[in-house]
LUMDREN-916473 format. One line per field, with one value per residue (C-alpha): residue number from 1; x, y, z. Coordinates in Angstrom, 3 decimals, decimal comma. Example, Ala and Ser with C-alpha at 12.3 -4.5 7.8 and 13.67 -1.06 7.14 Angstrom:
pos c(1; 2) .
u c(12,300; 13,670) .
v c(-4,500; -1,060) .
w c(7,800; 7,140) .
//
This chain:
pos c(1; 2; 3; 4; 5; 6; 7; 8; 9; 10; 11; 12; 13; 14; 15; 16; 17; 18; 19; 20; 21; 22; 23; 24; 25; 26; 27; 28; 29; 30; 31; 32; 33; 34; 35; 36; 37; 38; 39; 40; 41; 42; 43; 44; 45; 46; 47; 48; 49; 50; 51; 52; 53; 54; 55; 56; 57; 58; 59; 60; 61; 62; 63; 64; 65; 66; 67; 68; 69; 70; 71; 72; 73; 74; 75; 76; 77; 78; 79; 80; 81; 82; 83; 84; 85; 86; 87; 88; 89; 90; 91; 92; 93; 94; 95; 96; 97; 98; 99; 100; 101; 102; 103; 104; 105; 106; 107; 108; 109; 110; 111; 112; 113; 114; 115; 116; 117; 118; 119; 120; 121; 122; 123; 124; 125; 126; 127; 128; 129; 130; 131; 132; 133; 134; 135; 136; 137; 138; 139; 140; 141; 142; 143; 144; 145; 146; 147; 148; 149; 150; 151; 152; 153; 154; 155; 156; 157; 158; 159; 160; 161; 162; 163; 164; 165; 166; 167; 168; 169; 170; 171; 172; 173; 174; 175; 176; 177; 178; 179; 180; 181; 182; 183; 184; 185; 186; 187; 188; 189; 190; 191; 192; 193; 194; 195; 196; 197; 198; 199; 200; 201; 202; 203; 204; 205; 206; 207; 208; 209; 210; 211; 212; 213; 214; 215; 216; 217; 218; 219; 220; 221; 222; 223; 224; 225; 226; 227; 228; 229; 230; 231; 232; 233; 234; 235; 236; 237; 238; 239; 240; 241; 242; 243; 244; 245; 246; 247; 248; 249; 250; 251; 252; 253; 254; 255; 256; 257; 258; 259; 260; 261; 262; 263; 264; 265; 266; 267; 268; 269; 270; 271; 272; 273; 274; 275; 276; 277; 278; 279; 280; 281; 282; 283; 284; 285; 286; 287; 288; 289; 290; 291; 292; 293; 294; 295; 296; 297; 298; 299; 300; 301; 302; 303; 304; 305; 306; 307; 308; 309; 310; 311; 312; 313; 314; 315; 316; 317; 318; 319; 320; 321; 322; 323; 324; 325; 326; 327; 328; 329; 330; 331; 332; 333; 334; 335; 336; 337; 338; 339; 340; 341; 342; 343; 344; 345; 346; 347; 348; 349; 350; 351; 352; 353; 354; 355; 356; 357; 358; 359; 360; 361; 362; 363; 364; 365; 366; 367; 368; 369; 370; 371; 372; 373; 374; 375; 376; 377; 378; 379; 380; 381; 382; 383; 384; 385; 386; 387; 388; 389; 390; 391; 392; 393; 394; 395; 396; 397; 398; 399; 400; 401; 402; 403; 404; 405; 406; 407; 408; 409; 410; 411; 412; 413; 414; 415; 416; 417; 418; 419; 420; 421; 422; 423; 424; 425; 426; 427; 428; 429; 430; 431; 432; 433; 434; 435; 436; 437; 438; 439; 440; 441; 442; 443; 444; 445; 446; 447; 448; 449; 450; 451; 452; 453; 454; 455; 456; 457; 458; 459; 460; 461; 462; 463; 464; 465; 466; 467; 468; 469; 470; 471; 472; 473; 474; 475) .
u c(0,000; 1,469; 2,480; -0,220; 0,139; 1,522; -1,066; -3,831; -2,471; -2,398; -5,987; -7,068; -5,630; -7,962; -11,094; -14,093; -15,175; -18,030; -15,681; -13,210; -15,833; -17,127; -13,688; -12,863; -9,886; -11,686; -11,024; -13,989; -13,130; -9,494; -10,683; -13,083; -10,815; -9,910; -7,283; -8,625; -7,915; -10,330; -13,370; -14,722; -15,174; -13,448; -15,284; -17,725; -16,232; -19,138; -20,411; -23,212; -26,377; -27,533; -25,097; -27,777; -31,129; -34,177; -36,554; -40,063; -41,695; -45,388; -45,522; -48,707; -48,967; -51,143; -53,997; -52,795; -56,367; -57,137; -53,952; -52,234; -53,861; -57,140; -59,681; -63,035; -64,214; -63,893; -66,130; -68,584; -68,875; -68,582; -69,807; -70,838; -69,734; -66,147; -65,703; -64,855; -61,840; -60,103; -60,531; -59,430; -56,306; -55,976; -55,396; -56,003; -54,784; -58,285; -60,959; -63,453; -66,174; -66,987; -65,999; -67,370; -65,401; -64,418; -64,317; -62,432; -64,567; -61,997; -61,746; -58,854; -57,436; -54,662; -51,929; -49,144; -47,996; -47,230; -50,882; -50,201; -53,359; -53,390; -55,950; -57,612; -56,160; -52,747; -53,292; -49,756; -48,097; -50,203; -48,227; -44,948; -46,404; -44,004; -41,034; -42,220; -41,905; -44,820; -44,360; -47,812; -46,593; -44,610; -45,011; -43,723; -43,757; -44,895; -48,333; -47,711; -46,238; -43,018; -41,619; -42,767; -40,993; -37,858; -38,023; -38,338; -35,469; -33,078; -33,879; -34,855; -38,052; -36,381; -34,116; -30,329; -29,698; -28,335; -30,689; -30,190; -28,726; -26,187; -25,188; -24,866; -22,608; -20,599; -19,931; -19,569; -18,847; -20,105; -19,511; -19,214; -16,877; -18,870; -22,192; -23,302; -23,715; -27,115; -29,686; -33,278; -36,289; -39,562; -43,030; -46,577; -46,171; -44,278; -41,523; -42,391; -43,913; -40,633; -38,905; -35,321; -34,290; -35,227; -32,211; -29,870; -26,350; -27,058; -23,874; -21,977; -19,815; -22,101; -20,663; -22,908; -26,226; -28,724; -28,616; -32,083; -32,564; -35,412; -36,727; -36,199; -33,276; -31,573; -31,700; -29,694; -29,860; -26,661; -24,579; -24,757; -22,435; -23,823; -24,227; -20,892; -18,835; -17,620; -16,303; -12,663; -13,233; -15,187; -12,222; -9,803; -12,094; -12,479; -8,706; -8,219; -10,930; -9,374; -6,007; -7,711; -9,605; -6,437; -4,701; -7,642; -7,569; -3,842; -4,459; -7,501; -7,667; -11,461; -12,897; -15,801; -13,289; -12,141; -15,775; -16,303; -13,365; -14,768; -18,241; -16,958; -15,040; -18,019; -20,284; -17,871; -17,943; -21,711; -22,110; -21,683; -22,649; -26,002; -27,642; -26,669; -28,182; -31,293; -32,016; -34,737; -35,106; -32,092; -34,320; -36,003; -39,629; -40,821; -39,144; -40,790; -44,172; -43,600; -43,028; -45,654; -43,090; -43,268; -39,832; -39,830; -42,538; -41,637; -43,609; -43,361; -43,145; -40,156; -38,559; -38,827; -37,055; -34,450; -33,885; -32,996; -30,675; -28,978; -28,405; -27,133; -24,547; -23,342; -25,479; -25,566; -28,903; -31,845; -34,716; -38,084; -40,733; -44,244; -46,581; -50,382; -51,200; -52,806; -56,278; -58,246; -61,541; -62,271; -63,625; -63,187; -59,701; -58,300; -60,684; -60,213; -62,936; -61,760; -58,303; -56,711; -57,475; -56,006; -52,769; -52,529; -52,925; -49,987; -47,586; -48,812; -47,527; -44,093; -43,315; -44,150; -42,102; -39,160; -39,231; -39,446; -36,807; -34,304; -34,990; -34,621; -31,259; -29,938; -29,910; -32,719; -30,589; -28,239; -30,690; -32,961; -36,325; -38,358; -41,907; -43,932; -45,167; -44,335; -47,142; -50,463; -54,116; -56,937; -59,549; -62,166; -63,695; -62,324; -65,456; -63,733; -66,232; -69,080; -67,569; -69,505; -66,362; -64,574; -61,084; -58,707; -56,809; -53,126; -52,250; -48,838; -49,612; -49,421; -48,713; -47,378; -44,016; -42,823; -39,305; -37,919; -34,554; -31,180; -31,098; -34,838; -36,894; -39,320; -43,023; -43,098; -45,858; -44,403; -46,292; -49,992; -52,522; -55,687; -58,992; -59,845; -56,351; -55,900; -52,946; -50,110; -50,955; -47,569; -43,976; -43,820; -41,191; -40,086; -38,772; -35,287; -35,539; -36,222; -33,245; -30,981; -32,034; -31,321; -27,823; -27,136; -28,118; -25,732; -22,878; -22,776; -23,097; -25,982; -24,904; -21,289; -21,554; -21,491; -20,113; -19,019; -21,671; -22,417; -20,308; -21,926; -21,105; -24,327; -26,031; -28,859; -30,781; -30,366; -28,510; -30,743; -30,281; -33,801; -33,385; -32,777; -32,112; -35,298; -33,542; -36,803; -37,202; -33,627; -32,881) .
v c(0,000; 3,428; 5,715; 8,076; 11,786; 13,156; 15,963; 13,405; 11,293; 14,286; 15,128; 11,513; 11,445; 14,314; 12,757; 11,667; 8,024; 8,927; 10,845; 7,952; 5,383; 7,606; 8,489; 5,167; 4,571; 1,998; -1,674; -1,994; 1,312; 0,294; -2,936; -1,123; 1,834; 2,598; 5,006; 8,414; 7,737; 4,793; 6,897; 6,864; 3,591; 3,205; 3,644; 0,864; -2,223; -2,653; -0,297; 1,973; 2,060; 5,180; 8,024; 9,978; 9,450; 11,732; 10,401; 11,901; 11,203; 11,991; 12,556; 11,199; 8,329; 8,442; 5,913; 3,290; 2,147; 5,606; 6,067; 2,879; -0,254; -0,600; -2,707; -3,235; -5,503; -2,628; -0,516; -3,386; -3,641; 0,078; 0,948; -2,646; -4,208; -5,392; -9,199; -10,463; -12,320; -9,007; -7,737; -10,775; -9,967; -6,488; -3,224; 0,202; 3,698; 5,233; 2,842; 1,802; -0,833; -2,747; -0,635; -0,650; -1,217; 1,865; 1,746; 4,461; 7,339; 7,910; 6,304; 4,104; 3,323; 1,214; 3,592; 3,378; 0,305; -1,318; -1,081; 0,312; 0,804; 4,454; 6,834; 9,688; 11,919; 11,592; 12,534; 13,898; 10,897; 8,632; 10,083; 8,655; 5,338; 3,369; 4,850; 3,572; 0,320; 0,221; -1,980; -2,707; -5,140; -3,006; -3,732; -2,259; -3,092; 0,406; 2,046; 5,411; 8,243; 9,194; 5,675; 4,619; 7,575; 6,864; 3,193; 4,043; 6,529; 5,241; 1,535; 1,953; 3,184; 5,558; 8,600; 8,363; 6,403; 7,644; 8,384; 6,642; 9,857; 9,996; 6,375; 7,105; 10,125; 8,308; 5,516; 7,486; 11,119; 14,061; 14,658; 18,412; 19,759; 23,013; 21,396; 18,925; 15,357; 15,075; 17,863; 18,122; 20,104; 20,364; 21,479; 21,295; 23,878; 21,848; 19,290; 15,584; 14,077; 12,499; 15,893; 16,425; 12,984; 11,591; 13,336; 12,865; 11,461; 9,445; 7,800; 8,655; 11,801; 14,818; 16,062; 13,459; 14,767; 16,201; 19,957; 21,491; 24,195; 26,683; 28,817; 32,539; 34,931; 32,746; 29,103; 27,881; 29,677; 31,245; 30,657; 34,204; 36,931; 39,223; 42,926; 44,748; 41,669; 40,992; 37,707; 38,639; 39,462; 36,223; 34,342; 35,935; 35,082; 31,524; 31,117; 32,254; 29,850; 27,080; 27,532; 27,217; 24,106; 22,550; 23,109; 21,495; 18,570; 18,030; 18,198; 15,967; 13,912; 14,327; 13,386; 15,792; 18,658; 17,550; 17,411; 20,947; 22,223; 20,574; 21,970; 25,539; 25,256; 23,739; 26,492; 29,103; 27,479; 27,105; 30,884; 31,100; 27,618; 27,240; 30,528; 29,630; 26,146; 27,420; 30,169; 28,651; 31,918; 30,717; 28,050; 28,586; 29,693; 26,445; 24,404; 26,521; 26,012; 22,273; 21,979; 24,601; 26,807; 30,553; 32,000; 33,384; 30,996; 27,840; 24,624; 21,091; 22,031; 24,299; 21,565; 19,042; 21,444; 22,193; 18,457; 18,137; 21,159; 19,718; 16,315; 18,048; 19,828; 16,616; 16,276; 12,580; 12,269; 14,695; 14,086; 15,799; 15,715; 16,927; 17,052; 16,731; 13,156; 11,888; 11,211; 10,117; 11,642; 13,568; 16,309; 17,823; 18,975; 15,434; 13,221; 11,286; 13,233; 16,824; 16,885; 14,015; 15,490; 18,803; 17,160; 15,125; 18,281; 19,838; 16,980; 15,310; 17,809; 18,481; 14,784; 13,943; 16,954; 15,758; 12,316; 13,788; 16,430; 13,910; 11,629; 14,444; 15,453; 11,894; 11,853; 9,385; 6,336; 7,269; 8,992; 6,811; 8,414; 6,884; 7,859; 6,698; 7,216; 5,576; 2,969; 2,195; 3,039; 0,718; -0,726; 0,406; 3,803; 5,283; 7,276; 8,705; 10,186; 9,462; 11,606; 11,519; 12,282; 9,375; 8,502; 5,674; 4,728; 3,713; 0,287; -1,437; -4,647; -3,260; -0,047; 1,182; 2,636; 3,363; 3,739; 5,019; 5,405; 4,443; 0,696; -0,006; -1,894; 0,593; -0,146; -2,996; -3,890; -5,843; -7,537; -7,479; -7,408; -9,442; -8,442; -6,089; -4,565; -5,751; -8,148; -8,886; -11,674; -12,061; -10,784; -8,995; -6,258; -5,159; -1,668; -3,108; -4,795; -1,414; 0,108; -2,772; -2,285; 1,462; 0,914; -1,813; 0,456; 3,109; 0,605; -0,215; -3,713; -3,440; -6,610; -5,602; -1,791; -0,884; 1,332; 0,303; 1,299; -0,072; -3,171; -4,019; -3,409; -1,421; -1,507; 0,500; -2,742; -3,927; -6,924; -9,798; -11,987; -11,318; -8,314; -8,921; -6,977; -6,986; -8,204; -8,816; -5,054; -4,382; -3,654) .
w c(0,000; -0,889; 1,981; 3,211; 2,630; 5,974; 5,951; 5,393; 8,249; 10,603; 9,626; 10,206; 13,742; 14,673; 13,206; 15,241; 15,114; 12,740; 10,414; 10,454; 9,492; 6,694; 5,339; 3,669; 6,026; 8,164; 7,329; 4,956; 3,330; 2,764; 1,179; -1,140; -1,912; -5,501; -6,806; -7,803; -11,450; -11,395; -10,547; -14,084; -16,009; -19,342; -22,633; -23,548; -25,111; -27,505; -30,204; -29,055; -31,129; -29,268; -28,703; -26,846; -25,129; -24,945; -22,292; -22,332; -18,976; -18,578; -14,829; -13,267; -15,753; -18,887; -19,192; -21,657; -22,447; -23,857; -25,894; -27,098; -25,629; -27,517; -25,586; -27,394; -24,554; -22,105; -24,323; -24,629; -20,837; -20,087; -16,549; -15,881; -12,576; -12,605; -12,540; -9,060; -10,469; -11,238; -7,692; -5,705; -3,679; -5,219; -3,409; -4,874; -4,135; -4,212; -5,520; -2,837; -2,922; -6,087; -9,121; -12,665; -15,844; -17,833; -21,610; -23,429; -24,725; -27,492; -30,924; -32,042; -35,480; -36,971; -38,100; -40,660; -42,537; -39,179; -38,139; -34,675; -32,632; -31,568; -30,126; -31,980; -29,244; -30,928; -34,601; -35,124; -33,492; -35,704; -38,618; -37,284; -36,067; -38,243; -36,382; -32,991; -31,106; -28,683; -25,599; -24,178; -21,518; -19,080; -15,367; -12,117; -8,414; -7,378; -7,474; -5,803; -7,839; -6,043; -5,475; -8,956; -10,615; -8,608; -9,609; -13,322; -13,324; -10,626; -10,329; -6,656; -5,004; -2,533; -2,856; -2,827; -6,015; -9,362; -12,243; -15,590; -17,002; -14,165; -14,815; -18,543; -18,087; -15,385; -17,840; -21,058; -20,174; -22,184; -25,883; -25,270; -22,566; -22,458; -21,568; -18,900; -20,078; -18,378; -18,727; -17,470; -18,718; -16,775; -17,924; -16,619; -13,886; -11,291; -10,747; -10,980; -7,848; -6,767; -6,996; -8,039; -6,776; -10,194; -11,732; -8,772; -8,988; -5,819; -4,574; -7,772; -7,792; -7,852; -11,146; -12,833; -11,510; -13,991; -14,603; -14,801; -17,430; -17,646; -20,456; -20,029; -19,608; -16,959; -18,148; -15,157; -11,820; -10,450; -13,594; -14,990; -13,655; -10,952; -11,653; -11,856; -12,700; -16,232; -17,585; -17,027; -13,363; -12,928; -14,418; -11,924; -9,025; -10,245; -10,610; -6,995; -5,802; -7,873; -6,114; -2,731; -3,812; -5,249; -1,912; -0,118; -2,560; -1,938; 1,813; 2,150; -1,042; -0,938; -4,378; -3,821; -3,792; -7,238; -8,298; -6,989; -9,061; -12,189; -11,533; -11,154; -14,433; -16,235; -14,902; -16,304; -19,741; -19,543; -19,250; -23,017; -24,194; -22,387; -23,531; -27,087; -27,034; -25,199; -27,743; -29,945; -31,869; -33,876; -35,431; -38,833; -38,736; -40,324; -37,556; -34,871; -36,560; -36,834; -33,080; -32,214; -30,445; -29,849; -28,924; -25,412; -24,222; -22,366; -22,133; -23,420; -27,112; -26,467; -24,352; -27,192; -29,534; -26,857; -26,401; -30,084; -29,836; -26,751; -28,321; -31,450; -29,276; -27,620; -24,494; -23,690; -21,850; -21,926; -19,522; -20,046; -17,323; -18,120; -15,127; -15,244; -16,386; -13,172; -14,595; -11,505; -12,631; -9,450; -11,730; -15,213; -14,231; -14,085; -16,061; -19,312; -21,177; -20,697; -19,081; -21,023; -24,483; -23,293; -22,160; -25,367; -27,454; -25,570; -26,346; -29,549; -32,117; -30,547; -29,967; -33,583; -34,704; -32,607; -34,231; -37,753; -37,051; -35,697; -38,662; -41,205; -39,722; -39,725; -35,914; -35,145; -35,890; -33,059; -30,688; -28,553; -27,744; -24,893; -23,861; -20,860; -17,323; -14,005; -13,962; -15,651; -14,967; -13,976; -16,325; -13,784; -13,142; -9,918; -8,953; -5,897; -3,462; -5,892; -8,669; -11,950; -13,966; -15,628; -14,473; -13,656; -10,499; -10,286; -11,688; -11,470; -13,390; -16,929; -18,778; -22,107; -23,101; -26,603; -27,976; -31,272; -33,018; -31,552; -32,298; -31,921; -34,521; -36,097; -36,385; -33,873; -31,403; -28,492; -25,684; -24,970; -22,151; -21,611; -23,233; -20,365; -20,145; -16,569; -16,706; -19,137; -21,570; -23,295; -23,231; -19,855; -19,568; -16,105; -15,344; -14,818; -18,237; -19,827; -18,003; -19,029; -22,653; -22,547; -21,114; -23,659; -26,544; -25,190; -25,295; -21,582; -20,142; -17,656; -15,856; -15,109; -15,110; -11,417; -8,661; -5,141; -2,612; 0,866; 0,289; -3,059; -6,677; -7,074; -10,478; -12,019; -12,543; -8,949; -7,467; -8,662; -11,738; -13,049; -15,414; -19,103; -22,284; -24,396; -27,533; -29,420; -29,929; -31,077; -34,715) .
//
């Protein structure tokens, strides 16, 4: 073992027991220790089909029976008592008593040469149906929003674990040294239910956490120079701070000090790079019309266009969260008759535009686009408190996700549910399977890609042998 830095040794002798156990110098820590240069894994040993990922998360969870999972039998038995067999052993978030079945009030049609079943609520997306692989057999273990969102994006149902984007940038780095490798855009008026934990770096170095951008004059808080300070003065101040941090790094060897240095430098570079990539007014008028974007106004449409611009500039992982899909039917504000069509109208045109735009620019083949929520919705009407509005409760047993581009077979329907849309009938896909497939497409081995944490080689897909790569959907 190499000799310890004398300053580090002196510091260690004055540590408390708690500090000592947390420092990595205790027996377990010495066993698990790695040299500083080994903090970042090497480049993937396999070719990546997807150089970048754009993940479109509909926070609150869209009802699959009203968008992609056409169920004529539900319509046939609309508002009839639910069969007892569906209720046996089940628990619900809000449904009480014996519920009735809920057929979709919206029309469906087969779309494109692939014949994808899609709702009339998504007329623009119907036009790119042949680019999509629709997985109608997703399942999760969670049925409350926050733990379900955490499970989808971090592989665990509680805070403290790295998001997929953090894992991706930890393993692959960024393609642009002037921009973060993992960027986040939020619409719908609020953060997702699980909060900022869904783009956390968890136990990975904090430099890999997602960076949230906002539309407006200050895309990232606290990056712009304060009044009275120009860029040259900021550079001098940063250089002085850097010398202090370097001295602290030499003294303590704390990897978070190194991370802090890197973050300050990245923030300085971002002062010019981020405003440029966030300025959608640079786009041609026809592109703005295609997405439905008005410069100066935020929202989901602008975020879709920004996602393309970010990926174009080398951002590795772009995460969009759009809040407002929790269609319980407690009233017109969250039902499937009034609220759902409104939400679909907000996202339908820009998502279709994103797919076409990426394809037109030759970027779709190497950009993986993923769309979905955190769980599914029930085949029964919730009728909470006797509400007359139509809506669906939370449902973990089946939901729909679609993927496009980046190594995915186009125009494929994968998996199915039973005739009432209650349980998976064929080809189940677990959340960890989806995560394994995303990592695989990015050139990372989901089964060996890990980071030491709490005595384990922690993985995005968890410690068990169950997860698999869904090879049936790969091109």
